C-alpha positions in Angstrom: -0.1 0.1 0.1 1.4 3.4 -1.0 1.5 5.9 2.1 0.4 9.2 0.8 0.6 11.1 4.1 3.7 10.8 6.2 4.8 12.2 9.4 5.9 16.0 9.2 3.6 16.5 6.2 1.7 19.8 6.2 -2.0 18.9 5.9 -5.4 20.9 5.9 -8.7 19.6 7.4 -11.4 19.4 4.6 -14.2 18.2 6.7 -15.5 18.4 10.4 -15.6 20.8 13.2 -11.9 21.8 12.5 -12.6 22.3 8.8 -10.1 24.8 7.4 -7.3 24.4 10.0 -3.8 23.3 9.0 -0.8 21.8 10.9 1.9 19.2 10.7 1.1 15.5 11.2 2.5 14.3 14.5 1.3 10.6 14.5 -0.1 8.1 12.1 -2.1 4.9 12.6 -2.4 3.2 9.0 -4.2 0.2 10.5 -7.1 2.4 11.9 -6.8 5.1 9.1 -6.1 7.9 11.8 -3.9 10.7 11.8 -3.0 13.2 14.7 -2.3 16.8 13.4 -0.7 19.7 15.7 -3.3 22.2 16.8 -6.4 20.4 15.3 -9.0 18.4 17.4 -8.1 19.5 20.7 -9.4 17.2 23.4 -9.5 17.6 27.1 -8.4 14.8 29.7 -9.1 14.9 33.4 -5.9 13.6 34.9 -5.6 12.6 38.6 -2.7 14.1 40.7 0.2 11.5 41.1 3.5 12.0 42.9 5.2 12.5 39.5 2.7 15.0 37.9 0.1 17.6 38.9 -3.5 16.8 38.4 -6.1 18.8 36.3 -7.5 19.2 32.9 -4.9 18.3 30.2 -5.5 19.7 26.6 -3.9 17.6 23.7 -4.4 16.8 20.1 -6.8 13.7 19.1 -6.8 11.4 16.2 -9.0 12.3 13.1 -9.8 10.0 10.2 -7.1 10.3 7.4 -9.8 10.7 4.8 -10.6 14.1 6.4 -7.4 15.8 5.7 -5.6 16.8 2.5 -1.8 17.4 1.7 -0.9 21.1 1.2 1.4 21.5 -1.9 4.6 23.1 -0.9 4.7 25.2 -4.0 1.3 26.6 -4.3 0.2 26.4 -0.5 -3.2 24.9 -1.7 -4.7 21.4 -1.1 -3.8 18.9 -3.6 -3.8 15.2 -4.2 -0.8 12.9 -4.3 0.6 10.8 -7.1 3.6 8.6 -7.4 6.5 8.8 -9.9 9.5 6.4 -10.2 12.8 8.5 -10.6 16.1 6.8 -10.6 14.7 3.6 -9.3 13.1 5.3 -6.3 9.4 6.0 -5.7 8.6 9.7 -5.1 5.3 11.4 -4.1 4.3 14.5 -6.4 1.7 17.0 -6.3 -1.0 16.6 -9.0 -1.9 20.2 -9.0 1.8 21.5 -9.7 3.8 18.4 -10.4 6.2 19.3 -7.6 7.8 16.2 -6.0 8.2 16.1 -2.2 
């Protein structure tokens, strides 16, 4: 299976409550088709106080479905689809809108 979205890619959310927000990919879970993006889908967890850390309400990013995000083209800064090319016996991703490889 070709991996269209990788860690440290800049993506934009295309559907859901955070539509229009963008950020870098932090974590990926290909088995469940989930992606975690910095600054998107902020959830609150209630943590009990322990001797190592203070308790309270902790805010962090949550996972969203990988189909709800699109990669931002590094050349045009707009959302784009990803294709694959074989260059010098290596497989490279490219932006279908501008043709830029990344």
